N, C-alpha and C positions, 0 to 999 in steps of 0.2 A: 627214777628220781629226777625232778626238774628244778629249775631255779626261777625266781621272780624278783626283779629289781635287786639282784645280788644276794637274795636270801635263799637258802636251801629249804625246800619244803619236804618234810619227811612223812607227813601223814595227810589224809584227806581233810581233816578238820582245819588244819592250818592253811591248806590250799583254798578252802572255801572262804575263810576269814580274809585272806589276801585279796581274793577276787571281789568280795563285797566292798572292801576298802577302796579298791580302784574304781568301782562303779559309783560310789558315793562322791569320790573326788571329781569324776567326770560330770556328774549331775550338777554339783555345785558350780563348776566352771561354766557349764552351759547356762545356768540360771543367771550368772553374772555378766554374760555377753550382752552388749547393747541391742535393744530391739529396734528394728527398722522403723522409720517415720510412718510408713503406710500401715504398719501393724499396730501402732500406738492408737489408743482411743483419744479423740479430740476432747480436751478439757477446757479450752479457751475459745471464745468466739473468733471466727475468722471474718475478715473484712476485705472488701474490694470496691473499686469505683463502679458506679452505676449511672446510666444515662437514660433519660426519658425520651423515647422515640415514638413515632406514630407509623401506622401502616398506610396512612393516607397522605401521599406526597406525589405530586405530578408536575410535569412541565407541559403546559398546554400549547398546542400547535394549531396553525390554521389549516383548513382543508380546501380553501378556495383561493383563486387569484383575484384579490379584491383589495380596495383601500380600507384601512382601519378607520372607522368612523368615530368610535368612542371606546375608551377603556374606563369602565365605570368604577373600579375599585383600585385604590392606590396602595403602594407597598406598606405593609404593616396594618392595613385596614382589614377588619373581619367581614365575613359574609355568611349568609345562610344558604343551605342547599336550594338550588333553583334560581338564585339571584343572577341577574345579568352581570357578566364580567367583561365581555368584549363584544362589540357589534361592528359590522362591516357595511360599507356602501354597496348595496346589491341592486342598484337601479337596473343594470344590464340584465341580471338574472330575473328580475321581475318582468322585464319586457320579453325575455325568452319564454317565461312561463305563460304570459298572455298569448304569445304566438302558438305555443303548444296547446293551450286550451281551445283556441279557435280551430286549429287543425282537428282536434278531437271532436268538437261539435259538428264540423263538416263531415267527418268520417262516420259519426254516429247517425247523422241524417241520411247519408248515402246507404248505410246498412238498413235502416228502416224502410227506405224506398225500395231497395232490392228485395227485401222480404215481402213487401206488398205486391210487387210485380211478380214474384215467384208464386204467390197465392193466386194471382190472375193468369198464371201459366205464360207470362210474357218473357220471363228470363229463366235460365236453368239454375240448378242447385249450385253449380260451380261459381256463378256470379255472386250468389249469397255468401258462399264460403270466402271468396276473395274480398268482398266488402267487409266481412267480419274480421278478417286478418288485418285489413287496413285500419279498422277502428281500434283493434287491440294494439297495433303498433303506435298509433298516436296516443293512446292511453298510457303506454309505457313511457313515452317521451314526456307526457304531462307529469307522471309520477316522478321521473328523474328530475324535472325542474323543481318539484316540491322538495326533494331531498336537498338540492342546492340552496333553496331558500331557508330550509331549516338550519343549514350550516352558516347562515349569515349572522348568527349570534352564538356566543359560547356562554353557557350558564354553568353555575357552580355544581359539581357533582356531589358535594357534601359540605357540611359546615366547616369553616376554616378561616384562613387569612392569606393574604398575598405576601409572598416572600420578596419577589422582585419583578419588575417589568423587564422583559427581554426585547421589547419593541415599543414603538411610540405611536400615538394617534397620528393619522394622516399618512403613515407609511403604507407602501404597497406590500401586502403580504402574499406570498406564494404558498402553495400546498407544502406542508412540512416545515414551514418556518416556525421557530420557537417564539412564542409571544409572551408567556407569563409563567412564573413558577409559583405554585400554591402549596400550602400544607394544611392538612386537616386538623381539627381540634378534638376529634374523637379517635377511637380505636388506639388508645395509648398503650404502650408496653414498655418494659424495662430491658435495657441491653447491658450486659455485664461482660467484662473480659477477665477471665480467671486463669490461674496457672493450670496447665494440663494435668498436673499431679492431683488436682482436686477431683478428677474423674474417678478416682478410686473410691470416693464416697458420695460425690454429687450425682444426682439423678433427676429426671423429670418428676414433677409432682412434689418437690421439696419446698417447704415454706421458709421464708426469711423476712426480715424487716429491712426497710430502706429509709435512711434519713436524707431528706431532700434539703439541700443547702439554701436554695432561693426562698423557700417557704418556711423552713424550720419544722416541717411536719414529718411524722414517721408513718409510713404506709406499709401495709402487709402485701406480700406478693408470693407467687408460686412459680417455680421454674416450669417452663412449658416446652422449650425446645433447646437442644444442645447442638452447637455448630457441627457441621459434617467433617471438618478437617481441623488440624492443629497447626498453628503458625510454627514452622520449623526453626525460626530465628529466636523468637521470644518465648517459645514453648507455652503459648497461651491458646485458649479456645473461647469462642463467643457463646454466651448463654442468653437466651431470651426468656423473659418472665411475664406472666399476666398479673395485672394489678387486681387485688381482691377488693371488691366494693367500689364505691364512687371515687373517681380520680380527683374530684374537688377542683382546686385551682391549678393543678399541674398543667404545664405547657411543654410541648416538644422542645428539647434542648436543655431543659433543667437537668441538674446532676446532683449526685450525693454519694453516700456510702451504703453499700449493702452489707448487712451483718447476719452471718449464719451462726446460730447458737449450736453448741455441741449436742449431739444426740443423747437422749436420756437412756 
């Protein structure tokens, strides 16, 4: 004979009834416990700030030791791919190229002469080989001067605009000196900073809407990449999204609000 909650149970039927009552009480208590936020279904839209960015942004640097002759595009001014941005005074490099071209012509004439003499059995094969090597060496020098001359101007790698000048016309630029910062007008994407807790439901390929404050437009986007680490202080993570369709009048630096609707 056993007891349960102070009651004596004399038969199996009463013992079963008491056990069933306990089970029902525990089940009701478990049902009334609060559900964790991660387990709850999202019923309201979630919002976070969004920034329009571009993958095309660069700081242009010089590759020659030369005087800046001209900066063709001013800060804030737009340009097209292939437009001239900066040109250098390359008179010295042009003179060096002319010298290399003369050396090449001389070496080429020497090679032709040696080949003719070899046919007449007046010189040996080694003389021809040496003349050919001399010609190739001058050709390499000529090609090197052509590379220098190509670097006497910097052209736009893509459509965009000038952010700022980092140098001025008539200054002497050395290799590696920063000259101009540019930003592209294409390859736009959205950058979001979201709470790390969103990773419980946020994934790549997820669609959302973004309201851009500067234009008042609403654009559709899709999450494309999620940051590789979480900021330990703010407990946030970066998310990058692709813009669906035409970007229209969007410009890098515009911002707004990203709205994620609850999943159906």
